[in-house]
C-alpha positions in Angstrom: 31.9 48.6 41.5 33.9 49.0 44.7 37.0 50.1 42.8 35.0 52.7 40.8 33.5 54.1 44.0 36.9 54.3 45.7 38.4 56.2 42.7 35.4 58.5 42.5 35.7 59.4 46.2 39.4 60.0 45.8 38.6 62.4 43.0 36.3 64.3 45.4 32.9 62.7 44.8 30.5 62.3 47.8 28.7 59.0 48.0 25.3 58.7 49.5 22.9 55.7 49.5 19.3 56.7 49.5 16.0 56.3 47.6 14.6 59.0 45.4 10.8 59.6 45.3 9.4 59.1 41.9 7.9 61.9 39.9 8.0 63.4 36.4 9.5 66.9 36.4 7.4 69.5 34.6 10.2 71.9 34.3 13.9 72.4 35.2 14.6 70.3 38.3 16.1 72.2 41.3 16.1 69.4 43.9 14.9 65.8 44.5 13.2 64.5 47.6 14.8 61.5 49.2 13.1 58.6 50.9 13.7 60.1 54.4 12.2 63.4 53.4 15.5 65.2 52.9 16.1 67.4 49.8 19.1 67.1 47.5 19.8 70.1 45.3 22.0 70.2 42.2 22.6 72.0 39.0 22.3 68.7 36.9 20.8 65.3 37.7 21.8 62.0 36.1 19.3 59.2 36.8 21.1 55.9 36.0 18.7 53.7 38.0 18.8 50.4 36.1 15.5 48.5 36.2 13.8 51.2 38.3 14.0 53.8 35.6 10.5 53.0 34.3 8.9 53.4 37.8 10.8 56.7 38.4 9.7 58.1 35.1 6.5 56.3 34.2 5.5 58.7 31.4 8.9 59.4 29.8 10.4 55.9 30.2 7.7 53.5 31.4 7.8 50.1 29.8 10.6 51.2 27.5 12.8 49.6 30.2 11.7 46.1 31.2 13.3 44.0 33.8 13.9 40.3 33.3 15.1 37.6 35.7 18.6 36.3 34.9 20.1 33.4 36.9 23.8 33.0 37.6 25.4 29.8 39.0 28.8 28.9 40.4 29.9 25.2 40.3 32.9 23.7 42.1 36.1 22.9 40.2 38.4 19.9 40.7 40.9 20.8 43.3 44.2 22.0 41.8 42.9 21.8 38.2 43.8 25.1 36.5 42.1 24.2 33.2 38.9 26.1 34.2 40.7 29.3 35.2 42.4 32.1 33.3 44.6 32.1 31.3 43.8 28.5 30.3 40.1 29.2 29.9 38.9 32.4 28.3 35.5 34.0 28.6 33.2 31.8 26.4 29.8 31.9 24.8 27.7 29.1 23.5 25.3 30.1 20.7 22.5 27.6 20.6 18.8 27.5 21.4 19.8 29.7 24.4 22.8 31.9 24.7 24.9 30.5 27.6 28.2 32.1 28.7 30.8 31.8 31.4 33.5 34.0 32.9 36.4 32.2 34.6 38.1 33.5 37.7 35.3 35.3 39.7 37.5 35.7 42.8 37.5 32.0 43.4 33.7 31.8 43.7 33.6 28.8 41.3 33.0 28.0 37.7 30.5 30.7 36.6 27.8 29.9 34.1 24.8 32.1 33.2 22.0 32.3 30.6 22.0 35.5 28.6 18.7 34.7 27.0 16.1 37.2 28.3 14.2 35.5 31.2 10.7 36.1 32.5 9.5 39.5 33.6 10.9 40.3 37.0 10.1 42.8 39.8 13.6 44.1 40.9 12.2 45.2 44.2 10.1 42.4 45.4 10.9 39.5 43.0 11.8 36.0 44.3 15.5 35.6 44.3 15.6 32.0 45.2 17.2 29.4 42.8 14.7 27.1 41.2 15.2 23.4 40.9 14.2 23.1 37.2 16.5 26.0 36.2 19.4 24.4 38.2 18.9 21.0 36.5 18.7 22.6 33.0 22.0 24.3 33.7 23.6 21.1 35.0 22.5 19.3 31.8 24.4 21.9 29.8 27.5 21.6 32.0 27.4 17.8 31.5 27.3 18.2 27.7 29.8 21.0 27.3 32.1 20.4 30.3 32.1 16.6 31.0 34.8 16.9 33.7 32.4 19.1 35.7 29.4 16.7 35.3 29.2 16.0 39.0 30.5 19.3 40.2 28.8 20.6 43.3 26.7 23.7 43.1 28.5 26.2 45.3 25.9 29.0 45.0 24.0 31.3 42.7 22.3 34.6 42.4 19.3 36.1 40.7 20.2 39.2 38.8 18.1 41.2 36.4 18.5 42.8 33.0 17.0 46.3 32.3 16.1 45.8 28.6 15.3 48.5 26.1 13.1 47.6 23.1 16.1 47.5 20.8 18.7 46.4 23.4 20.6 49.6 23.0 21.3 52.2 25.7 19.1 55.1 26.5 21.1 58.3 27.1 19.0 61.4 26.7 17.7 64.6 28.4 14.3 64.5 30.0 11.9 66.2 27.5 10.6 68.6 30.1 13.7 69.2 32.2 16.9 70.0 30.3 19.1 69.5 33.4 17.9 65.9 33.9 19.6 63.1 32.1 18.2 59.6 31.8 20.7 56.8 31.4 19.8 53.1 31.2 18.6 50.3 28.9 21.8 48.3 29.5 20.1 45.1 28.3 22.7 43.0 30.0 25.7 45.0 28.7 25.7 47.9 31.1 28.5 46.7 33.5 31.1 45.9 30.9 30.3 49.2 29.0 30.2 51.2 32.2 33.6 53.0 31.9 33.0 54.1 28.3 29.4 55.0 29.0 30.3 56.9 32.1 32.9 58.9 30.2 30.4 59.7 27.5 27.7 60.8 29.9 30.1 63.0 31.9 31.2 64.7 28.7 27.6 65.3 27.7 26.8 66.9 31.1 30.0 68.9 31.6 30.2 70.2 28.1 26.4 70.6 27.7 26.5 68.6 24.5 23.5 67.2 22.6 22.9 63.4 23.0 23.6 61.0 20.2 20.4 60.3 18.3 21.0 56.6 18.3 20.5 56.6 22.1 17.7 59.2 22.3 14.2 58.4 23.6 12.7 59.7 20.4 13.9 56.7 18.5 11.1 54.7 20.1 8.4 57.0 18.8 9.8 58.1 15.5 8.7 56.0 12.6 11.5 54.7 10.6 11.3 54.0 6.9 12.3 50.5 5.8 
């Protein structure tokens, strides 16, 4: 993310960190009100707000984007043992009762392991982001079974992330039905980060070339009845 931000600023983008007050536009949007009361005007607005999309657009998006809690853990590796780092170990996925995956490297934070199975509903603003003992032990049991050399590895840390899931796990990329200059982008469903460059290019082309969105990403797919 830091690299993307740096490149955008080099290209002339202005970066501001602020909250936008929720509200469904009834017509073309001329400006948005920020949390501090300031107004931000633009010709076109792109709202790519992750798990907060539903609260920003309660009628247009609402529960079509649901947030779930996703735990990530980092375990210590044996000192000097390169078998758990790239290129010796690739990105891996274990398809079983749960979908567990790992990504080696991680800027030396440790052996990363996470559960891609959708977790419980989660409030991205006020949700509890503390690791839970039962979840940690379940992850340890998996490590013991699949990576015996790490059976007694220390837990170096962890983080509570969230997915912003759409009903069909596909992206939402569409204009707001009442405001043609407002674009809604989300529904990453756990895949948003790795698809970010391609998705960003697609959205920028839609905005700059005033193109029509792809029907497979349109909001209408959730209300249009499909024949079997």
